[in-house]
A tleap script that builds the chain and sets N, CA, C and O, in Angstrom:
source leaprc.protein.ff14SB
mol = sequence {
  NMET PHE LYS GLY MET ARG VAL THR LEU SER
  GLN ARG THR GLY GLU PHE PHE TRP ARG LYS
  PHE ARG LYS ILE ARG GLU ILE ASN LYS ARG
  TYR GLU LYS SER SER ILE LYS VAL THR PRO
  THR VAL LYS ILE ALA LEU LEU PHE LEU ARG
  ILE TYR LEU ILE LEU LEU VAL LEU ILE LEU
  VAL TYR LYS PHE ILE THR LEU VAL CARG
}
set mol.1.N position { 0.816 -1.196 0.000 }
set mol.1.CA position { 0.000 0.000 0.000 }
set mol.1.C position { 0.859 1.259 0.000 }
set mol.1.O position { 0.638 2.168 -0.801 }
set mol.2.N position { 1.844 1.311 0.904 }
set mol.2.CA position { 2.681 2.504 0.988 }
set mol.2.C position { 3.590 2.650 -0.227 }
set mol.2.O position { 3.896 3.761 -0.660 }
set mol.3.N position { 4.019 1.502 -0.774 }
set mol.3.CA position { 4.896 1.566 -1.936 }
set mol.3.C position { 4.184 2.233 -3.108 }
set mol.3.O position { 4.782 3.050 -3.809 }
set mol.4.N position { 2.933 1.901 -3.327 }
set mol.4.CA position { 2.160 2.516 -4.396 }
set mol.4.C position { 1.970 4.002 -4.166 }
set mol.4.O position { 1.972 4.784 -5.117 }
set mol.5.N position { 1.805 4.398 -2.914 }
set mol.5.CA position { 1.638 5.819 -2.600 }
set mol.5.C position { 2.929 6.580 -2.848 }
set mol.5.O position { 2.906 7.710 -3.337 }
set mol.6.N position { 4.067 5.954 -2.505 }
set mol.6.CA position { 5.354 6.619 -2.722 }
set mol.6.C position { 5.606 6.850 -4.205 }
set mol.6.O position { 6.055 7.926 -4.599 }
set mol.7.N position { 5.325 5.866 -5.011 }
set mol.7.CA position { 5.526 6.008 -6.452 }
set mol.7.C position { 4.633 7.120 -6.983 }
set mol.7.O position { 5.076 7.952 -7.774 }
set mol.8.N position { 3.406 7.134 -6.560 }
set mol.8.CA position { 2.482 8.160 -7.015 }
set mol.8.C position { 2.935 9.541 -6.560 }
set mol.8.O position { 2.901 10.500 -7.331 }
set mol.9.N position { 3.365 9.635 -5.290 }
set mol.9.CA position { 3.830 10.917 -4.776 }
set mol.9.C position { 5.076 11.382 -5.507 }
set mol.9.O position { 5.184 12.556 -5.860 }
set mol.10.N position { 6.020 10.473 -5.739 }
set mol.10.CA position { 7.244 10.868 -6.445 }
set mol.10.C position { 6.940 11.246 -7.890 }
set mol.10.O position { 7.551 12.166 -8.434 }
set mol.11.N position { 6.004 10.545 -8.509 }
set mol.11.CA position { 5.631 10.890 -9.882 }
set mol.11.C position { 4.968 12.260 -9.933 }
set mol.11.O position { 5.251 13.067 -10.818 }
set mol.12.N position { 4.082 12.510 -8.975 }
set mol.12.CA position { 3.392 13.797 -8.950 }
set mol.12.C position { 4.378 14.932 -8.688 }
set mol.12.O position { 4.282 16.002 -9.289 }
set mol.13.N position { 5.325 14.688 -7.784 }
set mol.13.CA position { 6.332 15.704 -7.491 }
set mol.13.C position { 7.191 15.972 -8.727 }
set mol.13.O position { 7.471 17.122 -9.063 }
set mol.14.N position { 7.601 14.899 -9.395 }
set mol.14.CA position { 8.404 15.045 -10.605 }
set mol.14.C position { 7.659 15.803 -11.692 }
set mol.14.O position { 8.232 16.662 -12.363 }
set mol.15.N position { 6.390 15.487 -11.865 }
set mol.15.CA position { 5.588 16.192 -12.868 }
set mol.15.C position { 5.423 17.663 -12.512 }
set mol.15.O position { 5.451 18.525 -13.390 }
set mol.16.N position { 5.252 17.949 -11.226 }
set mol.16.CA position { 5.116 19.338 -10.785 }
set mol.16.C position { 6.350 20.143 -11.148 }
set mol.16.O position { 6.242 21.221 -11.733 }
set mol.17.N position { 7.546 19.615 -10.798 }
set mol.17.CA position { 8.780 20.343 -11.103 }
set mol.17.C position { 9.034 20.395 -12.601 }
set mol.17.O position { 9.540 21.399 -13.102 }
set mol.18.N position { 8.693 19.334 -13.325 }
set mol.18.CA position { 8.881 19.320 -14.774 }
set mol.18.C position { 8.064 20.434 -15.423 }
set mol.18.O position { 8.548 21.123 -16.322 }
set mol.19.N position { 6.802 20.612 -14.957 }
set mol.19.CA position { 5.964 21.676 -15.511 }
set mol.19.C position { 6.541 23.047 -15.199 }
set mol.19.O position { 6.528 23.931 -16.055 }
set mol.20.N position { 7.048 23.239 -13.983 }
set mol.20.CA position { 7.617 24.541 -13.602 }
set mol.20.C position { 8.865 24.850 -14.421 }
set mol.20.O position { 9.020 25.966 -14.917 }
set mol.21.N position { 9.761 23.864 -14.566 }
set mol.21.CA position { 10.977 24.087 -15.337 }
set mol.21.C position { 10.656 24.329 -16.807 }
set mol.21.O position { 11.323 25.126 -17.466 }
set mol.22.N position { 9.639 23.646 -17.320 }
set mol.22.CA position { 9.246 23.858 -18.707 }
set mol.22.C position { 8.759 25.291 -18.903 }
set mol.22.O position { 9.075 25.921 -19.913 }
set mol.23.N position { 7.997 25.806 -17.953 }
set mol.23.CA position { 7.505 27.184 -18.020 }
set mol.23.C position { 8.675 28.172 -17.985 }
set mol.23.O position { 8.687 29.151 -18.730 }
set mol.24.N position { 9.654 27.912 -17.121 }
set mol.24.CA position { 10.836 28.790 -17.043 }
set mol.24.C position { 11.576 28.780 -18.373 }
set mol.24.O position { 11.998 29.831 -18.857 }
set mol.25.N position { 11.737 27.594 -18.970 }
set mol.25.CA position { 12.422 27.518 -20.267 }
set mol.25.C position { 11.658 28.292 -21.347 }
set mol.25.O position { 12.270 28.943 -22.194 }
set mol.26.N position { 10.338 28.222 -21.318 }
set mol.26.CA position { 9.534 28.979 -22.287 }
set mol.26.C position { 9.747 30.476 -22.125 }
set mol.26.O position { 9.898 31.195 -23.113 }
set mol.27.N position { 9.759 30.944 -20.891 }
set mol.27.CA position { 9.967 32.377 -20.628 }
set mol.27.C position { 11.357 32.794 -21.072 }
set mol.27.O position { 11.511 33.840 -21.704 }
set mol.28.N position { 12.373 32.001 -20.755 }
set mol.28.CA position { 13.740 32.327 -21.159 }
set mol.28.C position { 13.874 32.364 -22.675 }
set mol.28.O position { 14.568 33.223 -23.218 }
set mol.29.N position { 13.215 31.439 -23.355 }
set mol.29.CA position { 13.283 31.429 -24.820 }
set mol.29.C position { 12.618 32.674 -25.401 }
set mol.29.O position { 13.106 33.240 -26.379 }
set mol.30.N position { 11.503 33.103 -24.801 }
set mol.30.CA position { 10.787 34.277 -25.290 }
set mol.30.C position { 11.651 35.538 -25.180 }
set mol.30.O position { 11.632 36.385 -26.073 }
set mol.31.N position { 12.404 35.659 -24.088 }
set mol.31.CA position { 13.202 36.862 -23.867 }
set mol.31.C position { 14.684 36.638 -24.126 }
set mol.31.O position { 15.527 37.348 -23.578 }
set mol.32.N position { 15.001 35.661 -24.954 }
set mol.32.CA position { 16.389 35.328 -25.256 }
set mol.32.C position { 17.115 36.485 -25.955 }
set mol.32.O position { 18.265 36.788 -25.638 }
set mol.33.N position { 16.440 37.113 -26.892 }
set mol.33.CA position { 17.056 38.209 -27.632 }
set mol.33.C position { 16.549 39.536 -27.100 }
set mol.33.O position { 15.359 39.704 -26.834 }
set mol.34.N position { 17.460 40.462 -26.953 }
set mol.34.CA position { 17.125 41.782 -26.432 }
set mol.34.C position { 16.294 42.560 -27.444 }
set mol.34.O position { 16.530 42.485 -28.650 }
set mol.35.N position { 15.338 43.294 -26.946 }
set mol.35.CA position { 14.496 44.085 -27.849 }
set mol.35.C position { 14.933 45.549 -27.885 }
set mol.35.O position { 14.324 46.362 -28.581 }
set mol.36.N position { 15.978 45.883 -27.143 }
set mol.36.CA position { 16.477 47.259 -27.139 }
set mol.36.C position { 17.949 47.254 -27.538 }
set mol.36.O position { 18.648 46.252 -27.390 }
set mol.37.N position { 18.393 48.378 -28.038 }
set mol.37.CA position { 19.805 48.532 -28.389 }
set mol.37.C position { 20.589 48.911 -27.138 }
set mol.37.O position { 20.155 49.745 -26.344 }
set mol.38.N position { 21.753 48.283 -26.979 }
set mol.38.CA position { 22.601 48.554 -25.827 }
set mol.38.C position { 23.914 49.128 -26.343 }
set mol.38.O position { 24.583 48.525 -27.182 }
set mol.39.N position { 24.272 50.300 -25.830 }
set mol.39.CA position { 25.509 50.946 -26.261 }
set mol.39.C position { 26.697 50.265 -25.585 }
set mol.39.O position { 26.531 49.584 -24.573 }
set mol.40.N position { 27.878 50.446 -26.136 }
set mol.40.CA position { 29.072 49.869 -25.513 }
set mol.40.C position { 29.291 50.371 -24.079 }
set mol.40.O position { 29.780 49.627 -23.229 }
set mol.41.N position { 28.934 51.617 -23.814 }
set mol.41.CA position { 29.086 52.158 -22.461 }
set mol.41.C position { 28.204 51.400 -21.469 }
set mol.41.O position { 28.630 51.111 -20.351 }
set mol.42.N position { 26.998 51.086 -21.871 }
set mol.42.CA position { 26.089 50.336 -21.003 }
set mol.42.C position { 26.605 48.918 -20.804 }
set mol.42.O position { 26.513 48.376 -19.703 }
set mol.43.N position { 27.147 48.309 -21.856 }
set mol.43.CA position { 27.711 46.970 -21.727 }
set mol.43.C position { 28.866 46.952 -20.736 }
set mol.43.O position { 28.977 46.029 -19.929 }
set mol.44.N position { 29.723 47.963 -20.790 }
set mol.44.CA position { 30.859 48.047 -19.865 }
set mol.44.C position { 30.357 48.248 -18.435 }
set mol.44.O position { 30.863 47.620 -17.505 }
set mol.45.N position { 29.370 49.117 -18.260 }
set mol.45.CA position { 28.816 49.357 -16.927 }
set mol.45.C position { 28.199 48.076 -16.366 }
set mol.45.O position { 28.381 47.771 -15.188 }
set mol.46.N position { 27.478 47.331 -17.187 }
set mol.46.CA position { 26.893 46.070 -16.733 }
set mol.46.C position { 27.955 45.033 -16.401 }
set mol.46.O position { 27.788 44.245 -15.471 }
set mol.47.N position { 29.046 45.032 -17.156 }
set mol.47.CA position { 30.151 44.125 -16.862 }
set mol.47.C position { 30.760 44.442 -15.502 }
set mol.47.O position { 31.016 43.537 -14.709 }
set mol.48.N position { 30.993 45.727 -15.229 }
set mol.48.CA position { 31.547 46.111 -13.926 }
set mol.48.C position { 30.572 45.778 -12.794 }
set mol.48.O position { 31.001 45.353 -11.722 }
set mol.49.N position { 29.288 45.961 -13.013 }
set mol.49.CA position { 28.309 45.598 -11.991 }
set mol.49.C position { 28.302 44.092 -11.736 }
set mol.49.O position { 28.172 43.658 -10.591 }
set mol.50.N position { 28.438 43.308 -12.780 }
set mol.50.CA position { 28.489 41.857 -12.620 }
set mol.50.C position { 29.727 41.441 -11.834 }
set mol.50.O position { 29.647 40.595 -10.943 }
set mol.51.N position { 30.869 42.036 -12.164 }
set mol.51.CA position { 32.108 41.738 -11.441 }
set mol.51.C position { 31.978 42.151 -9.977 }
set mol.51.O position { 32.416 41.419 -9.089 }
set mol.52.N position { 31.385 43.306 -9.718 }
set mol.52.CA position { 31.177 43.803 -8.362 }
set mol.52.C position { 30.269 42.845 -7.580 }
set mol.52.O position { 30.535 42.554 -6.414 }
set mol.53.N position { 29.224 42.367 -8.205 }
set mol.53.CA position { 28.316 41.426 -7.546 }
set mol.53.C position { 29.035 40.128 -7.196 }
set mol.53.O position { 28.867 39.605 -6.094 }
set mol.54.N position { 29.822 39.612 -8.110 }
set mol.54.CA position { 30.580 38.384 -7.844 }
set mol.54.C position { 31.555 38.611 -6.699 }
set mol.54.O position { 31.705 37.749 -5.832 }
set mol.55.N position { 32.214 39.752 -6.685 }
set mol.55.CA position { 33.139 40.082 -5.600 }
set mol.55.C position { 32.415 40.137 -4.256 }
set mol.55.O position { 32.925 39.623 -3.260 }
set mol.56.N position { 31.246 40.747 -4.219 }
set mol.56.CA position { 30.482 40.814 -2.970 }
set mol.56.C position { 30.056 39.428 -2.496 }
set mol.56.O position { 30.089 39.150 -1.298 }
set mol.57.N position { 29.662 38.571 -3.408 }
set mol.57.CA position { 29.277 37.210 -3.031 }
set mol.57.C position { 30.477 36.448 -2.496 }
set mol.57.O position { 30.353 35.710 -1.519 }
set mol.58.N position { 31.629 36.614 -3.116 }
set mol.58.CA position { 32.842 35.951 -2.631 }
set mol.58.C position { 33.213 36.434 -1.226 }
set mol.58.O position { 33.608 35.637 -0.374 }
set mol.59.N position { 33.087 37.725 -0.993 }
set mol.59.CA position { 33.371 38.263 0.341 }
set mol.59.C position { 32.382 37.708 1.359 }
set mol.59.O position { 32.765 37.364 2.477 }
set mol.60.N position { 31.126 37.621 0.980 }
set mol.60.CA position { 30.105 37.073 1.863 }
set mol.60.C position { 30.386 35.611 2.203 }
set mol.60.O position { 30.251 35.206 3.358 }
set mol.61.N position { 30.774 34.820 1.211 }
set mol.61.CA position { 31.103 33.412 1.445 }
set mol.61.C position { 32.331 33.303 2.341 }
set mol.61.O position { 32.357 32.481 3.258 }
set mol.62.N position { 33.335 34.111 2.090 }
set mol.62.CA position { 34.540 34.104 2.919 }
set mol.62.C position { 34.202 34.450 4.370 }
set mol.62.O position { 34.683 33.791 5.293 }
set mol.63.N position { 33.390 35.468 4.573 }
set mol.63.CA position { 32.995 35.868 5.918 }
set mol.63.C position { 32.218 34.754 6.613 }
set mol.63.O position { 32.425 34.500 7.799 }
set mol.64.N position { 31.331 34.093 5.885 }
set mol.64.CA position { 30.574 32.990 6.444 }
set mol.64.C position { 31.491 31.849 6.881 }
set mol.64.O position { 31.336 31.296 7.970 }
set mol.65.N position { 32.442 31.507 6.022 }
set mol.65.CA position { 33.362 30.414 6.325 }
set mol.65.C position { 34.215 30.752 7.544 }
set mol.65.O position { 34.434 29.895 8.400 }
set mol.66.N position { 34.696 31.989 7.632 }
set mol.66.CA position { 35.524 32.354 8.778 }
set mol.66.C position { 34.711 32.410 10.073 }
set mol.66.O position { 35.254 32.133 11.142 }
set mol.67.N position { 33.452 32.754 10.004 }
set mol.67.CA position { 32.609 32.767 11.204 }
set mol.67.C position { 32.239 31.354 11.663 }
set mol.67.O position { 32.110 31.106 12.862 }
set mol.68.N position { 32.068 30.432 10.718 }
set mol.68.CA position { 31.686 29.073 11.074 }
set mol.68.C position { 32.841 28.344 11.752 }
set mol.68.O position { 32.613 27.537 12.653 }
set mol.69.N position { 34.047 28.608 11.343 }
set mol.69.CA position { 35.208 27.940 11.959 }
set mol.69.C position { 35.376 28.398 13.328 }
set mol.69.O position { 36.295 27.957 14.018 }
savepdb mol mol.pdb
quit
């Protein structure tokens, strides 16, 4: 009895996540190409912001690791 319920529950869970991921892929495909023109200055600014964000995450991870020890 329980084995049948587990299979059903795992199947339902898998189908739930499959539907959600499929929806995300559809949205990403729809907005894959930019609909606005981006100047080189904006591209450089976005690159620096991305690097800054990565640096902040690395600092946060480092701080977490040093506090846990």
